[in-house]
C-alpha positions as CSV (number, residue, x, y, z in Angstrom):
1,M,-106.4,-9.2,31.5
2,R,-109.9,-10.3,31.1
3,V,-112.2,-7.6,30.0
4,E,-115.7,-6.3,30.9
5,D,-118.6,-4.5,29.1
6,V,-116.4,-3.4,26.6
7,F,-117.2,-3.6,22.7
8,V,-116.4,-2.6,19.5
9,R,-119.2,-0.4,18.3
10,G,-118.2,0.6,14.8
11,N,-114.9,0.4,12.6
12,G,-113.4,2.3,9.6
13,V,-110.6,1.6,7.2
14,R,-109.1,4.2,4.3
15,L,-106.9,2.9,1.7
16,P,-106.1,4.0,-1.5
17,A,-105.6,2.6,-4.8
18,T,-103.3,-0.6,-5.1
19,L,-100.0,-1.3,-6.8
20,T,-99.4,-4.6,-8.3
21,V,-96.2,-6.6,-7.1
22,A,-95.7,-7.4,-11.3
23,E,-96.1,-3.6,-11.8
24,A,-93.6,-2.4,-9.4
25,I,-91.2,-4.8,-11.0
26,A,-91.7,-4.2,-14.8
27,S,-91.5,-0.4,-13.9
28,G,-88.1,-1.3,-11.6
29,E,-89.4,-0.1,-8.5
30,C,-88.4,-3.3,-6.4
31,E,-86.3,-6.3,-8.0
32,P,-87.9,-9.7,-8.1
33,K,-85.8,-10.9,-5.5
34,L,-87.2,-8.6,-3.3
35,V,-90.8,-9.9,-2.9
36,A,-90.0,-13.9,-4.2
37,R,-90.8,-15.4,-0.9
38,T,-93.6,-13.0,0.4
39,D,-96.4,-13.9,-1.8
40,V,-97.5,-10.5,-1.5
41,L,-99.8,-9.4,-4.8
42,S,-99.9,-5.7,-4.4
43,V,-99.7,-2.7,-2.1
44,A,-102.1,0.3,-1.1
45,V,-100.1,3.2,-2.1
46,S,-101.2,7.1,-1.5
47,P,-100.3,9.3,-4.2
48,D,-101.1,12.6,-2.6
49,E,-103.4,11.7,1.0
50,S,-101.1,12.5,4.2
51,A,-101.1,9.9,6.5
52,A,-103.2,12.0,8.7
53,E,-105.8,12.6,5.9
54,M,-106.5,8.8,5.3
55,A,-106.9,8.6,9.7
56,V,-109.6,11.5,9.4
57,G,-111.3,9.3,6.6
58,A,-111.3,6.2,8.5
59,A,-112.2,7.7,11.9
60,R,-115.3,9.4,10.1
61,N,-116.4,6.4,8.8
62,A,-116.0,4.3,12.7
63,L,-117.7,7.3,14.3
64,R,-120.8,7.2,11.7
65,A,-120.8,3.1,11.9
66,A,-121.1,3.5,15.8
67,D,-123.5,6.4,15.8
68,S,-120.9,8.4,17.8
69,G,-120.5,11.9,18.6
70,P,-118.7,14.4,20.0
71,G,-120.5,13.7,23.7
72,D,-120.0,10.5,23.2
73,V,-116.3,10.2,22.8
74,E,-113.8,10.4,25.7
75,L,-110.4,9.8,24.5
76,I,-108.5,9.7,20.9
77,L,-105.6,7.7,20.5
78,H,-104.0,7.6,17.1
79,A,-101.4,4.9,16.4
80,T,-98.3,5.7,14.3
81,T,-94.8,4.5,13.0
82,Y,-94.0,6.8,10.8
83,H,-94.1,10.6,9.4
84,Q,-98.0,11.9,9.5
85,G,-97.7,14.8,6.9
86,Q,-96.2,18.0,9.3
87,D,-93.3,18.4,11.2
88,L,-93.6,18.8,15.4
89,W,-97.3,18.5,15.2
90,P,-99.8,16.8,17.4
91,V,-101.7,14.7,15.1
92,G,-103.9,13.4,17.7
93,S,-105.4,17.0,17.7
94,Y,-105.6,17.5,14.0
95,I,-108.0,14.3,14.0
96,Q,-110.2,15.6,16.7
97,R,-110.6,18.9,15.1
98,E,-111.3,17.0,11.5
99,T,-113.9,14.8,13.4
100,V,-115.6,15.2,16.7
101,R,-114.1,18.6,17.5
102,N,-114.3,18.2,21.3
103,S,-112.5,18.6,24.4
104,C,-111.2,15.1,25.2
105,L,-108.0,14.1,25.4
106,A,-106.3,13.1,22.3
107,L,-102.9,11.7,22.0
108,E,-100.7,9.8,19.7
109,I,-99.0,6.2,20.3
110,R,-95.8,5.2,18.8
111,Q,-95.4,1.6,19.8
112,M,-94.2,0.8,16.0
113,S,-96.6,-2.1,14.5
114,N,-98.3,-3.0,17.9
115,G,-99.4,0.5,18.3
116,G,-103.2,-0.3,17.4
117,L,-103.1,-3.4,20.2
118,A,-101.7,-1.0,22.5
119,A,-103.8,1.9,22.1
120,M,-106.4,-0.7,23.0
121,D,-105.2,-1.6,26.1
122,L,-104.8,2.0,27.2
123,A,-108.7,2.9,25.9
124,V,-110.0,-0.3,28.0
125,A,-108.3,1.0,31.2
126,Y,-109.3,4.7,30.2
127,L,-113.1,3.4,29.6
128,A,-113.4,1.7,32.8
129,A,-113.8,4.8,35.0
130,R,-116.4,6.0,32.6
131,P,-119.7,4.2,31.7
132,G,-121.8,4.7,29.0
133,K,-118.5,6.2,27.3
134,D,-116.4,5.9,23.8
135,A,-113.0,6.1,22.9
136,L,-112.0,6.3,19.2
137,L,-108.2,4.5,18.0
138,T,-107.1,5.2,14.7
139,T,-104.1,4.2,13.0
140,A,-102.3,5.9,9.8
141,D,-98.9,5.4,7.7
142,R,-97.7,6.5,4.7
143,F,-94.6,4.9,3.3
144,C,-92.3,6.6,0.9
145,L,-89.5,7.8,0.0
146,P,-87.2,9.5,0.9
147,G,-87.6,8.2,4.4
148,I,-88.7,4.7,3.6
149,D,-88.2,2.5,0.5
150,R,-91.8,0.5,1.0
151,W,-89.8,-2.7,-0.5
152,R,-86.6,-2.1,0.9
153,T,-86.7,-1.0,4.6
154,D,-87.8,-3.9,5.9
155,P,-87.0,-6.8,3.3
156,G,-89.8,-9.6,3.3
157,T,-92.6,-7.6,4.3
158,P,-93.9,-5.4,1.9
159,Y,-95.2,-1.7,3.2
160,G,-98.6,-0.4,2.2
161,D,-100.4,3.2,3.0
162,G,-103.8,3.9,4.4
163,A,-105.4,4.0,7.9
164,S,-108.0,2.2,9.8
165,A,-110.2,2.8,12.9
166,I,-112.6,1.7,15.2
167,V,-114.7,2.7,18.1
168,L,-114.2,1.0,21.6
169,S,-117.8,1.4,23.7
170,R,-119.1,1.2,26.9
171,R,-122.5,1.2,25.2
172,G,-122.4,-2.3,23.6
173,G,-121.5,-2.8,19.6
174,Y,-121.3,-5.6,17.1
175,A,-118.1,-7.5,18.8
176,K,-117.3,-7.8,22.5
177,L,-113.7,-7.6,23.8
178,L,-113.3,-10.8,26.1
179,S,-109.5,-10.4,26.5
180,L,-106.3,-8.1,26.0
181,A,-102.9,-9.0,26.9
182,I,-99.9,-6.7,26.5
183,N,-96.3,-7.7,26.9
184,A,-92.7,-5.9,26.3
185,D,-89.1,-7.2,26.4
186,S,-86.6,-3.8,25.8
187,D,-83.8,-6.2,25.6
188,L,-84.9,-6.5,22.1
189,E,-84.7,-2.4,21.6
190,P,-81.3,-2.5,19.6
191,L,-82.8,-4.9,17.1
192,H,-84.4,-1.7,14.8
193,R,-82.1,0.8,16.3
194,G,-78.4,-1.1,15.3
195,D,-75.0,0.4,16.2
196,V,-75.1,3.9,14.9
197,P,-74.5,6.8,17.2
198,M,-77.7,9.1,17.9
199,G,-78.3,11.3,15.5
200,L,-79.0,15.7,15.6
201,A,-82.4,15.0,13.0
202,P,-84.5,12.7,11.4
203,F,-82.2,10.3,8.9
204,S,-79.1,11.5,10.3
205,H,-77.4,8.1,9.2
206,R,-80.3,6.1,7.1
207,M,-82.1,7.2,4.5
208,P,-83.8,5.6,3.2
209,V,-84.4,3.4,6.8
210,D,-82.8,0.1,6.7
211,F,-84.0,-2.4,9.5
212,E,-81.7,-5.4,7.8
213,D,-78.4,-3.0,8.5
214,A,-79.7,-2.5,12.3
215,K,-80.7,-6.4,12.3
216,I,-77.4,-7.4,10.7
217,A,-75.7,-5.4,13.8
218,F,-78.0,-6.8,16.2
219,S,-77.0,-10.1,15.5
220,R,-73.1,-9.5,15.4
221,E,-73.3,-8.5,19.1
222,Y,-76.3,-11.0,20.5
223,G,-76.4,-13.8,17.8
224,L,-79.2,-14.2,15.9
225,S,-80.8,-16.9,17.8
226,Y,-81.0,-14.9,21.0
227,G,-83.1,-12.8,18.9
228,I,-85.1,-14.8,17.5
229,N,-86.0,-17.0,20.7
230,K,-86.6,-13.9,22.5
231,A,-89.0,-12.6,20.3
232,N,-90.9,-15.9,20.0
233,A,-91.2,-16.1,23.9
234,G,-92.4,-12.6,24.4
235,Q,-95.3,-13.5,21.7
236,A,-96.0,-16.7,23.1
237,V,-96.3,-14.6,26.6
238,A,-99.1,-12.3,25.3
239,V,-101.1,-15.2,23.0
240,E,-101.4,-17.4,26.3
241,E,-102.5,-14.6,28.6
242,A,-105.0,-13.6,26.0
243,L,-106.6,-17.2,25.3
244,A,-106.3,-18.3,28.7
245,D,-108.5,-14.9,30.0
246,A,-110.9,-16.0,27.4
247,D,-110.9,-19.6,28.3
248,M,-110.0,-20.5,25.1
249,K,-107.4,-22.5,23.1
250,I,-105.9,-21.0,19.1
251,G,-107.7,-24.2,17.7
252,D,-111.4,-22.8,19.2
253,A,-110.8,-19.2,17.2
254,D,-113.3,-18.9,14.2
255,W,-110.4,-16.2,12.8
256,V,-107.3,-15.4,13.3
257,I,-105.7,-11.5,12.7
258,L,-102.1,-12.1,11.8
259,P,-99.6,-9.0,11.0
260,H,-99.8,-8.1,7.2
261,F,-96.2,-9.7,7.0
262,G,-95.0,-11.4,4.1
263,R,-95.5,-15.1,3.6
264,R,-92.6,-16.6,4.7
265,R,-92.5,-14.7,8.2
266,L,-96.0,-15.4,8.4
267,D,-95.3,-19.2,8.3
268,V,-92.1,-19.0,10.5
269,N,-93.6,-16.6,13.1
270,Y,-97.3,-17.6,13.3
271,L,-98.8,-20.1,11.0
272,R,-96.5,-22.9,11.6
273,P,-95.6,-22.4,15.4
274,Y,-99.2,-21.9,16.5
275,G,-100.9,-24.6,14.4
276,I,-103.3,-21.6,12.4
277,E,-104.4,-22.8,9.0
278,P,-104.3,-19.8,6.1
279,E,-107.6,-19.8,6.1
280,R,-108.8,-18.9,9.3
281,T,-106.7,-15.7,8.8
282,T,-106.9,-12.9,6.8
283,W,-104.2,-13.3,4.7
284,E,-105.8,-13.7,1.2
285,W,-106.5,-10.1,1.6
286,S,-103.9,-8.8,3.7
287,R,-101.2,-9.9,0.9
288,T,-103.3,-7.7,-1.6
289,V,-102.6,-4.1,1.0
290,G,-99.4,-4.7,2.2
291,H,-98.4,-4.2,5.8
292,L,-100.4,-1.3,7.0
293,G,-97.9,-0.3,10.4
294,A,-99.7,0.0,13.5
295,G,-102.8,-0.7,11.2
296,D,-103.1,-4.6,10.3
297,Q,-105.4,-5.4,13.3
298,F,-108.2,-3.1,13.4
299,A,-107.9,-3.0,8.8
300,S,-108.2,-6.8,9.0
301,L,-111.3,-6.8,11.6
302,G,-113.1,-4.0,9.8
303,H,-112.8,-6.5,6.5
304,L,-114.1,-9.2,8.0
305,V,-117.2,-7.6,9.1
306,D,-117.4,-5.1,6.4
307,E,-117.5,-8.5,4.0
308,G,-119.9,-10.1,6.0
309,L,-117.1,-12.6,7.0
310,A,-117.5,-12.3,10.6
311,R,-120.5,-14.3,11.9
312,S,-122.6,-13.9,15.6
313,G,-120.9,-16.3,18.1
314,Q,-117.4,-16.2,16.0
315,R,-114.3,-15.9,18.1
316,I,-111.5,-13.7,16.6
317,V,-108.1,-13.5,17.9
318,M,-105.9,-10.7,16.7
319,F,-101.7,-10.8,16.8
320,G,-99.6,-8.2,17.2
321,V,-96.0,-7.6,17.3
322,G,-93.8,-4.1,17.2
323,A,-90.5,-3.2,17.5
324,G,-89.1,-2.1,20.7
325,Y,-90.4,-5.1,21.6
326,S,-93.7,-5.5,22.8
327,W,-96.4,-8.2,21.8
328,G,-100.5,-8.1,21.8
329,C,-102.8,-10.2,21.7
330,A,-106.5,-9.5,22.0
331,V,-109.5,-12.0,21.8
332,L,-113.1,-10.7,20.6
333,E,-116.6,-12.3,20.2
334,M,-119.3,-11.4,17.5
335,V,-122.5,-10.4,19.1
């Protein structure tokens, strides 16, 4: 959809210290074969902060940058993929309490790695009826044992810990949102579930979570090419719609923000199919922090802005994909 009068007004990132791949191999935490083709250099690892606590840090930074206060924020959406620090707990309300402490709606979005762009889509629709108001969008995850093995749960993509946030606003900002597209195909839902029965409690069947085992079960039933073709087609629909609504082609983009996957996965799914040069992406930075769950897009945008790499007049295209399956694409113009 073409978006009117919605801006990114502020951004924030909270990333802990990084653990290098060499250090992880030396300590026996991962084997060389697990990271051989990823080209990832390091991952962000939180030794003590929960995902929710990191989200508060990123949110405070974004609100401060946006000069956005309790009376401005009409919606809080927090996108996650994994445990946030407490059980049966409304993490959105915690973020609200620790930041604006107002009475607006605060919700958690669970759309896996496409959660950030899914939250953006919902926020744009919400703000359409609220001129002069803001939405606080946050993401956070801490990928750790016993539930997640950052090196083995999803081979080919090392996972990193961290949080990101943006403030979307009808009051103006540093980047204008030109278009946004979301596409979904639930035929691929079993791809991350596999063929195990439903459980009575978390991790009833797999601990840590094993996406590779689920993908093997999916391929056994449907065939590997079926899943690959469906995934490629689903992403293409979102990308083509967003680019058409922004009246541009992918070659017109000054920056392309891709999921923080390993290099081989990026090459196969994005760089080669779309003709994207790595120099136009945040790859050199993302390979130092790892896959941040739902937060790759907002974190990379923050990196471009905070480092002064994105300049006035430049266009930024963000790609998103999440298990379920859903895909997103957004086009921003720096103003």
